[in-house]
C-alpha positions as CSV (number, residue, x, y, z in Angstrom):
1,M,0.0,0.0,0.0
2,T,1.2,3.5,-0.7
3,R,1.5,6.2,1.9
4,P,-1.9,7.7,2.9
5,T,-2.6,11.3,2.2
6,V,-3.3,13.9,4.8
7,S,-6.9,13.9,3.8
8,E,-7.2,10.1,4.1
9,V,-5.7,10.1,7.6
10,R,-7.9,13.0,8.7
11,S,-11.0,11.3,7.3
12,F,-10.2,8.0,8.9
13,L,-9.7,9.7,12.3
14,L,-12.9,11.6,12.1
15,E,-14.8,8.4,11.1
16,H,-12.9,6.3,13.7
17,F,-13.8,8.7,16.5
18,S,-17.2,9.8,15.1
19,F,-19.2,8.3,18.1
20,T,-17.1,10.1,20.7
21,I,-17.0,13.3,18.7
22,A,-20.8,13.3,18.5
23,A,-21.1,12.3,22.2
24,N,-19.1,15.5,22.9
25,G,-21.7,17.5,21.0
26,L,-19.5,18.2,18.1
27,N,-20.1,17.8,14.4
28,P,-17.2,16.1,12.5
29,T,-17.9,18.2,9.4
30,E,-17.3,21.4,11.4
31,I,-14.0,20.3,13.0
32,G,-11.1,22.5,12.0
33,D,-7.5,21.4,11.3
34,D,-6.3,22.7,14.6
35,F,-8.8,20.5,16.5
36,D,-7.1,18.9,19.5
37,L,-8.5,15.4,20.1
38,L,-7.1,15.2,23.7
39,E,-8.2,18.7,24.8
40,A,-11.7,18.2,23.4
41,G,-12.1,14.9,25.3
42,V,-12.3,12.7,22.2
43,I,-9.3,10.7,23.4
44,D,-7.4,10.4,26.6
45,S,-3.7,9.6,27.2
46,L,-4.3,5.9,26.4
47,G,-6.4,6.9,23.4
48,V,-3.3,8.4,21.8
49,L,-1.7,5.0,21.7
50,E,-5.0,3.5,20.3
51,M,-5.1,6.2,17.7
52,I,-1.6,5.5,16.5
53,S,-2.3,1.8,16.4
54,A,-5.6,2.2,14.5
55,V,-3.9,4.4,11.9
56,E,-1.0,2.0,11.4
57,Q,-3.4,-1.0,11.1
58,R,-5.8,0.8,8.8
59,F,-3.1,1.9,6.4
60,K,-0.7,-1.0,6.9
61,I,2.1,1.4,7.8
62,T,4.6,2.0,10.5
63,V,5.4,5.5,11.7
64,D,8.2,6.6,14.0
65,F,6.7,9.3,16.1
66,E,9.9,10.1,18.1
67,P,10.8,13.2,16.0
68,M,7.2,14.6,16.3
69,D,6.7,17.4,18.8
70,P,4.6,15.7,21.6
71,A,2.5,18.9,21.9
72,E,1.3,18.4,18.3
73,L,0.6,14.7,18.5
74,T,-3.1,15.1,19.3
75,L,-3.8,18.0,16.8
76,L,-5.8,16.6,13.9
77,D,-3.9,18.3,11.1
78,K,-0.5,18.0,12.6
79,F,-0.9,14.3,13.3
80,S,-2.4,13.6,9.8
81,S,0.4,15.5,8.1
82,F,3.1,13.8,10.1
83,V,1.7,10.4,9.3
84,A,1.4,11.2,5.6
85,E,4.9,12.5,5.4
86,N,6.6,9.8,7.6
87,A,4.6,6.6,6.9
88,V,6.6,3.5,5.8
89,A,4.7,0.7,4.3
90,R,4.9,-2.4,6.5
91,G,6.5,-4.4,3.7
92,D,9.3,-1.8,3.4
93,V,10.3,-2.1,7.1
94,S,13.6,-4.0,7.6
C-alpha cells in the first residue's frame, strides 16, 4: 500500500472517533484542522496509543513518532500531516 494522504488520515480519524465526537456535542464536518482530540475529550492519554495503532493498522504502515513534537501529537492536522509524510509501508520495514 502507498502512503496515505493527509486527507485520508484525517477522514479516517474523524470516522474512527465519530461516536465520541458526536457524544461530545461536536459535528465532525465542522471540525477545524487545529482541533485537539485530547483537549476536546475525544481521546485520553491511552487513546493516543490506540489512535496510533488504529492508523497504522488501517493503512498497513509504520510511523516513527519520536521526532514529532509531543504537543502536536493530538492535533488533527499536525498528526495527519506527520503520518502522511513519515509513513513507511509495512512491507518496506527491515
